[in-house]
ROSE-560131 format. One record per residue (C-alpha): chain; x, y, z. Coordinates in pm, 1 decimal, decimal comma, always signed. Example, Ala and Ser with C-alpha at 12.3 -4.5 7.8 and 13.67 -1.06 7.14 Angstrom:
<mol = A u = +1230,0 v = -450,0 w = +780,0>
<mol = A u = +1367,0 v = -106,0 w = +714,0>
***
This chain:
<mol = A u = +4373,9 v = +4151,7 w = +6153,7>
<mol = A u = +4655,3 v = +4014,2 w = +6156,4>
<mol = A u = +4949,9 v = +3977,2 w = +5899,1>
<mol = A u = +4904,0 v = +3706,9 w = +5618,3>
<mol = A u = +5203,1 v = +3586,5 w = +5416,0>
<mol = A u = +5104,4 v = +3490,4 w = +5125,2>
<mol = A u = +5448,3 v = +3408,4 w = +4952,9>
<mol = A u = +5331,2 v = +3052,8 w = +5188,0>
<mol = A u = +5053,7 v = +3059,0 w = +4933,4>
<mol = A u = +5063,3 v = +2705,6 w = +4761,4>
<mol = A u = +4888,0 v = +2663,8 w = +4462,1>
<mol = A u = +4720,1 v = +2329,7 w = +4321,4>
<mol = A u = +4915,4 v = +2152,1 w = +4046,2>
<mol = A u = +4825,0 v = +2308,2 w = +3713,1>
<mol = A u = +4670,2 v = +2591,4 w = +3837,2>
<mol = A u = +4898,9 v = +2821,4 w = +3688,1>
<mol = A u = +4850,2 v = +2751,0 w = +3377,5>
<mol = A u = +4460,6 v = +2733,5 w = +3386,7>
<mol = A u = +4532,6 v = +3120,5 w = +3506,4>
<mol = A u = +4699,9 v = +3198,8 w = +3195,0>
<mol = A u = +4480,6 v = +3014,2 w = +2998,6>
<mol = A u = +4195,5 v = +3280,1 w = +3155,4>
<mol = A u = +4454,0 v = +3600,5 w = +3094,4>
<mol = A u = +4499,9 v = +3514,1 w = +2717,4>
<mol = A u = +4113,9 v = +3495,0 w = +2701,7>
<mol = A u = +4116,3 v = +3881,5 w = +2732,4>
<mol = A u = +3962,0 v = +4102,5 w = +3051,0>
<mol = A u = +3575,0 v = +4056,8 w = +2847,3>
<mol = A u = +3573,8 v = +3733,6 w = +2987,3>
<mol = A u = +3704,7 v = +3741,0 w = +3328,3>
<mol = A u = +3394,5 v = +3597,3 w = +3511,0>
<mol = A u = +3394,3 v = +3286,8 w = +3292,8>
<mol = A u = +3677,8 v = +3180,7 w = +3486,3>
<mol = A u = +3574,3 v = +3228,5 w = +3807,8>
<mol = A u = +3613,5 v = +2834,6 w = +3901,8>
<mol = A u = +4008,0 v = +2946,4 w = +3880,7>
<mol = A u = +3986,0 v = +3167,8 w = +4173,8>
<mol = A u = +3763,5 v = +2967,4 w = +4371,5>
<mol = A u = +3995,6 v = +2673,9 w = +4337,8>
<mol = A u = +4231,6 v = +2856,5 w = +4578,2>
<mol = A u = +3950,2 v = +2962,1 w = +4853,7>
<mol = A u = +4063,8 v = +2599,0 w = +5037,8>
<mol = A u = +4482,7 v = +2675,1 w = +5015,5>
<mol = A u = +4374,0 v = +3075,6 w = +5134,4>
<mol = A u = +4196,3 v = +2951,6 w = +5436,6>
<mol = A u = +4481,4 v = +2726,2 w = +5531,1>
<mol = A u = +4674,6 v = +3059,8 w = +5581,2>
<mol = A u = +4473,5 v = +3233,0 w = +5799,5>
<mol = A u = +4370,9 v = +2919,2 w = +5947,3>
<mol = A u = +4008,7 v = +2921,3 w = +5815,0>
<mol = A u = +4003,5 v = +3263,4 w = +5981,9>
<mol = A u = +3850,8 v = +3579,4 w = +5717,1>
<mol = A u = +4149,5 v = +3803,5 w = +5713,1>
<mol = A u = +4035,3 v = +4146,2 w = +5757,4>
<mol = A u = +3799,6 v = +4068,1 w = +6061,6>
<mol = A u = +3960,1 v = +3713,8 w = +6217,6>
<mol = A u = +3623,2 v = +3547,1 w = +6253,1>
<mol = A u = +3680,4 v = +3142,6 w = +6169,0>
<mol = A u = +3463,9 v = +3024,5 w = +5836,1>
<mol = A u = +3377,5 v = +2662,7 w = +5968,9>
<mol = A u = +3020,2 v = +2700,2 w = +5831,4>
<mol = A u = +3017,3 v = +2974,7 w = +5570,5>
<mol = A u = +3142,9 v = +2926,9 w = +5209,6>
<mol = A u = +3351,9 v = +3286,5 w = +5237,4>
<mol = A u = +3492,8 v = +3403,0 w = +4943,0>
<mol = A u = +3783,4 v = +3482,9 w = +4741,1>
<mol = A u = +3787,6 v = +3832,5 w = +4742,7>
<mol = A u = +4003,2 v = +4058,5 w = +4508,7>
<mol = A u = +4198,6 v = +4331,7 w = +4704,7>
<mol = A u = +4221,2 v = +4523,2 w = +4402,6>
<mol = A u = +3892,4 v = +4450,4 w = +4241,9>
<mol = A u = +3901,8 v = +4292,3 w = +3920,3>
<mol = A u = +3641,2 v = +4528,9 w = +3786,8>
<mol = A u = +3870,5 v = +4794,7 w = +3787,8>
<mol = A u = +4186,7 v = +4630,0 w = +3779,9>
<mol = A u = +4125,5 v = +4323,2 w = +3518,6>
<mol = A u = +4468,2 v = +4259,4 w = +3498,2>
<mol = A u = +4524,2 v = +4124,7 w = +3836,1>
<mol = A u = +4195,5 v = +3893,4 w = +3818,2>
<mol = A u = +4409,8 v = +3600,3 w = +3828,6>
<mol = A u = +4714,5 v = +3693,4 w = +4041,8>
<mol = A u = +4760,0 v = +3523,1 w = +4349,4>
<mol = A u = +4868,9 v = +3790,8 w = +4488,1>
<mol = A u = +4528,8 v = +3956,0 w = +4483,9>
<mol = A u = +4324,7 v = +3729,8 w = +4652,4>
<mol = A u = +4223,1 v = +3757,1 w = +5028,0>
<mol = A u = +4008,2 v = +3490,9 w = +5168,0>
<mol = A u = +3704,7 v = +3695,2 w = +5303,2>
<mol = A u = +3350,2 v = +3620,0 w = +5466,5>
<mol = A u = +2991,2 v = +3786,7 w = +5355,1>
<mol = A u = +3037,9 v = +4081,2 w = +5640,4>
<mol = A u = +3389,5 v = +4210,0 w = +5518,3>
<mol = A u = +3346,6 v = +4138,8 w = +5165,8>
<mol = A u = +2971,1 v = +4222,7 w = +5032,6>
<mol = A u = +2807,0 v = +4531,0 w = +5133,1>
<mol = A u = +2577,3 v = +4527,7 w = +5375,6>
<mol = A u = +2373,7 v = +4730,2 w = +5670,8>
<mol = A u = +2404,7 v = +4632,6 w = +6016,5>
<mol = A u = +2048,5 v = +4580,1 w = +6120,8>
<mol = A u = +2140,1 v = +4691,1 w = +6532,1>
<mol = A u = +2290,4 v = +5031,4 w = +6408,1>
<mol = A u = +2214,1 v = +5114,5 w = +6053,7>
<mol = A u = +2580,1 v = +5141,5 w = +5972,0>
<mol = A u = +2658,3 v = +5001,7 w = +5614,7>
<mol = A u = +2972,3 v = +4832,1 w = +5536,3>
<mol = A u = +3149,5 v = +4577,6 w = +5341,4>
<mol = A u = +3430,6 v = +4602,4 w = +5090,8>
<mol = A u = +3256,1 v = +4527,9 w = +4762,9>
<mol = A u = +3399,3 v = +4672,7 w = +4467,1>
<mol = A u = +3568,0 v = +4993,7 w = +4656,7>
<mol = A u = +3892,5 v = +5068,9 w = +4640,5>
<mol = A u = +3964,9 v = +5399,6 w = +4721,3>
<mol = A u = +4315,8 v = +5556,8 w = +4680,0>
<mol = A u = +4482,0 v = +5849,2 w = +4939,1>
<mol = A u = +4580,7 v = +6029,3 w = +4581,5>
<mol = A u = +4321,5 v = +5893,3 w = +4274,6>
<mol = A u = +4510,5 v = +6073,6 w = +3985,5>
<mol = A u = +4743,6 v = +5768,9 w = +4058,0>
<mol = A u = +4524,6 v = +5509,3 w = +4027,3>
<mol = A u = +4704,8 v = +5282,0 w = +3785,2>
<mol = A u = +4602,6 v = +5134,3 w = +3431,7>
<mol = A u = +4870,8 v = +4856,8 w = +3421,2>
<mol = A u = +5022,1 v = +4580,9 w = +3681,5>
<mol = A u = +5317,9 v = +4774,0 w = +3654,9>
<mol = A u = +5133,4 v = +5150,1 w = +3769,0>
<mol = A u = +4962,8 v = +4950,4 w = +4100,7>
<mol = A u = +5336,4 v = +4978,9 w = +4266,2>
<mol = A u = +5239,5 v = +5389,3 w = +4282,8>
<mol = A u = +4973,8 v = +5343,2 w = +4434,2>
<mol = A u = +4855,4 v = +5472,4 w = +4748,5>
<mol = A u = +4557,9 v = +5224,4 w = +4849,2>
<mol = A u = +4356,5 v = +5368,4 w = +5165,5>
<mol = A u = +4219,1 v = +4995,0 w = +5247,1>
<mol = A u = +4479,7 v = +4838,9 w = +5484,5>
<mol = A u = +4612,0 v = +4518,5 w = +5395,2>
<mol = A u = +4618,7 v = +4207,0 w = +5566,0>
<mol = A u = +4924,1 v = +4098,7 w = +5295,3>
<mol = A u = +5167,6 v = +4365,1 w = +5430,0>
<mol = A u = +5330,1 v = +4298,0 w = +5784,3>
<mol = A u = +5304,8 v = +4645,8 w = +5922,6>
<mol = A u = +4950,2 v = +4784,5 w = +5789,4>
<mol = A u = +4706,3 v = +4546,3 w = +6052,6>
<mol = A u = +4913,5 v = +4742,3 w = +6331,6>
<mol = A u = +4737,7 v = +5091,1 w = +6188,9>
<mol = A u = +4390,2 v = +4932,4 w = +6362,3>
<mol = A u = +4355,1 v = +4956,7 w = +6789,4>
<mol = A u = +4095,8 v = +4811,4 w = +7003,1>
<mol = A u = +3936,3 v = +4923,4 w = +7288,2>
<mol = A u = +3825,2 v = +4747,8 w = +7584,1>
<mol = A u = +3478,3 v = +4760,1 w = +7459,5>
<mol = A u = +3505,4 v = +4558,6 w = +7183,0>
<mol = A u = +3548,3 v = +4852,7 w = +6950,5>
<mol = A u = +3789,3 v = +4830,2 w = +6640,0>
<mol = A u = +3935,7 v = +5240,5 w = +6660,7>
<mol = A u = +4270,6 v = +5374,7 w = +6496,3>
<mol = A u = +4609,2 v = +5303,9 w = +6656,4>
<mol = A u = +4760,9 v = +5646,8 w = +6519,3>
<mol = A u = +4569,8 v = +5990,6 w = +6637,1>
<mol = A u = +4448,8 v = +6216,5 w = +6348,4>
<mol = A u = +4679,2 v = +6496,9 w = +6460,0>
<mol = A u = +5010,4 v = +6309,6 w = +6447,2>
<mol = A u = +4928,8 v = +6066,9 w = +6157,0>
<mol = A u = +4659,6 v = +6195,8 w = +5925,8>
<mol = A u = +4707,1 v = +5948,8 w = +5654,6>
<mol = A u = +4735,7 v = +5620,6 w = +5878,0>
<mol = A u = +4417,4 v = +5755,2 w = +6080,3>
<mol = A u = +4240,7 v = +5787,5 w = +5772,5>
<mol = A u = +4317,1 v = +5407,1 w = +5659,3>
<mol = A u = +4253,5 v = +5299,3 w = +5992,5>
<mol = A u = +3921,3 v = +5447,3 w = +5993,2>
<mol = A u = +3827,9 v = +5390,1 w = +5643,3>
<mol = A u = +3917,3 v = +5044,1 w = +5666,5>
<mol = A u = +3722,9 v = +5037,9 w = +6000,3>
<mol = A u = +3410,3 v = +5115,9 w = +5765,0>
<mol = A u = +3453,7 v = +4957,4 w = +5479,5>
<mol = A u = +3563,1 v = +4621,1 w = +5610,4>
<mol = A u = +3285,9 v = +4637,5 w = +5828,3>
<mol = A u = +3480,9 v = +4583,7 w = +6133,7>
<mol = A u = +3261,3 v = +4803,0 w = +6367,8>
<mol = A u = +2959,9 v = +4545,4 w = +6274,8>
<mol = A u = +2777,4 v = +4504,8 w = +6615,0>
<mol = A u = +2797,1 v = +4110,3 w = +6589,8>
<mol = A u = +3165,2 v = +4157,8 w = +6560,3>
<mol = A u = +3183,0 v = +4425,1 w = +6883,7>
<mol = A u = +3009,0 v = +4167,9 w = +7063,9>
<mol = A u = +3223,8 v = +3896,3 w = +6983,6>
<mol = A u = +3518,1 v = +4093,6 w = +7126,5>
<mol = A u = +3371,4 v = +4198,1 w = +7387,1>
<mol = A u = +3310,7 v = +3880,2 w = +7519,7>
<mol = A u = +3612,3 v = +3739,7 w = +7478,8>
<mol = A u = +3761,4 v = +4039,7 w = +7666,1>
<mol = A u = +3570,9 v = +3981,4 w = +7936,2>
<mol = A u = +3719,7 v = +3565,4 w = +7928,4>
<mol = A u = +4027,1 v = +3695,5 w = +7913,7>
<mol = A u = +4067,4 v = +3896,7 w = +8194,5>
<mol = A u = +3855,1 v = +3636,6 w = +8418,9>
<mol = A u = +4191,6 v = +3385,9 w = +8304,3>
<mol = A u = +4425,3 v = +3673,5 w = +8365,9>
<mol = A u = +4285,3 v = +3727,5 w = +8711,7>
<mol = A u = +4282,0 v = +3385,0 w = +8841,0>
<mol = A u = +4630,9 v = +3299,1 w = +8701,7>
<mol = A u = +4779,3 v = +3676,0 w = +8850,6>
<mol = A u = +4633,9 v = +3536,6 w = +9209,2>
<mol = A u = +4808,5 v = +3204,4 w = +9195,3>
<mol = A u = +5159,4 v = +3339,6 w = +9058,0>
<mol = A u = +5285,0 v = +3465,2 w = +9377,6>
<mol = A u = +5200,7 v = +3148,5 w = +9509,2>
<mol = A u = +5395,5 v = +2915,7 w = +9248,5>
<mol = A u = +5714,3 v = +2754,8 w = +9273,5>
<mol = A u = +5673,5 v = +2726,8 w = +9645,7>
<mol = A u = +5655,2 v = +2355,6 w = +9684,3>
<mol = A u = +5281,5 v = +2287,5 w = +9601,7>
<mol = A u = +5246,8 v = +2119,3 w = +9261,8>
<mol = A u = +4871,0 v = +2148,6 w = +9273,0>
<mol = A u = +4890,7 v = +2546,9 w = +9236,9>
<mol = A u = +5184,7 v = +2555,2 w = +8980,6>
<mol = A u = +4984,6 v = +2337,1 w = +8755,7>
<mol = A u = +4669,7 v = +2546,3 w = +8790,2>
<mol = A u = +4858,1 v = +2884,5 w = +8709,2>
<mol = A u = +4990,5 v = +2663,0 w = +8407,3>
<mol = A u = +4648,9 v = +2549,6 w = +8270,6>
<mol = A u = +4531,8 v = +2913,1 w = +8292,9>
<mol = A u = +4855,7 v = +3114,0 w = +8149,5>
<mol = A u = +4797,4 v = +2809,0 w = +7874,2>
<mol = A u = +4463,7 v = +2909,8 w = +7824,2>
<mol = A u = +4577,0 v = +3284,0 w = +7712,1>
<mol = A u = +4821,8 v = +3106,0 w = +7523,0>
<mol = A u = +4582,8 v = +2951,8 w = +7354,4>
<mol = A u = +4367,1 v = +3275,9 w = +7293,1>
<mol = A u = +4687,0 v = +3531,7 w = +7139,7>
<mol = A u = +4801,5 v = +3225,7 w = +6923,1>
<mol = A u = +4806,7 v = +3251,1 w = +6519,8>
<mol = A u = +4540,4 v = +3033,6 w = +6454,0>
<mol = A u = +4266,5 v = +3121,8 w = +6758,5>
<mol = A u = +3943,4 v = +3357,4 w = +6670,5>
<mol = A u = +4032,6 v = +3719,0 w = +6695,2>
<mol = A u = +4342,6 v = +3692,3 w = +6846,0>
<mol = A u = +4504,3 v = +4002,7 w = +6744,7>
<mol = A u = +4199,7 v = +4152,0 w = +6953,1>
<mol = A u = +4307,1 v = +3905,8 w = +7224,1>
<mol = A u = +4657,9 v = +4005,3 w = +7226,5>
<mol = A u = +4545,7 v = +4400,7 w = +7256,6>
<mol = A u = +4373,9 v = +4301,8 w = +7595,1>
<mol = A u = +4616,4 v = +4092,0 w = +7740,7>
<mol = A u = +4912,7 v = +4347,9 w = +7657,4>
<mol = A u = +4723,7 v = +4572,3 w = +7860,4>
<mol = A u = +4820,3 v = +4387,9 w = +8175,7>
<mol = A u = +5200,3 v = +4353,4 w = +8003,7>
<mol = A u = +5358,6 v = +4533,9 w = +8303,7>
<mol = A u = +5294,5 v = +4231,4 w = +8496,2>
<mol = A u = +5585,2 v = +4003,2 w = +8456,1>
<mol = A u = +5418,9 v = +3646,9 w = +8347,2>
<mol = A u = +5236,2 v = +3834,1 w = +8095,1>
<mol = A u = +5548,5 v = +4030,7 w = +7952,8>
<mol = A u = +5695,2 v = +3700,1 w = +7923,4>
<mol = A u = +5370,2 v = +3536,6 w = +7769,4>
<mol = A u = +5369,6 v = +3784,0 w = +7532,5>
<mol = A u = +5724,4 v = +3741,5 w = +7404,3>
<mol = A u = +5690,5 v = +3374,2 w = +7400,7>
<mol = A u = +5298,3 v = +3276,5 w = +7226,3>
***
């Protein structure tokens, strides 16, 4: 998960008029106007470079879905609010059971709060809620989830020091299915590739700028490949950055992390 700036979402011409008409039709007919939010699927995907907002897997062969971050069944007044939309893959958005480990995951209509007594009854009250699920639309929240080198998603903060953040990360990993076996395997494979690229570049680094253009070019190629892995549009880029950051004590890696 990485931050998605929803302020940059481009609404199609005439979309807001249709959304306003859907709102006026009343909460009982929300699903009759599903085409309204579906028409934002493409611009939502473009914001994340075709990646699911939650797991960062590129959805080239999957339709994906427009997820209502606050479920429309519980928050009908936000059913047609663009700020409530997230582009999500099936694994993160729909409740499923992982055949490999038997764990269930997927957001579905779940939207737990740290304090259930403060659940909103109208749009203005949403600001008083403290959602448990981490929101990729908020710049500081994706950082609550970290990764280990085996590809597993883990909380950044300890339960002892930051119980609330720990709980939010733990529940988000489960409900977004970020511990799905296939996803963990993809991260693990990417980690191996990054480590190989790093090792190759680091072997060359002491010999760079010695007048050998072949060495300089080879080093640059390896670093460029790593830069591509951690770029905003790359699949699993948040995880890739985490793995590369494990070598930030190396000068050229620190420079790369700052510039990429």
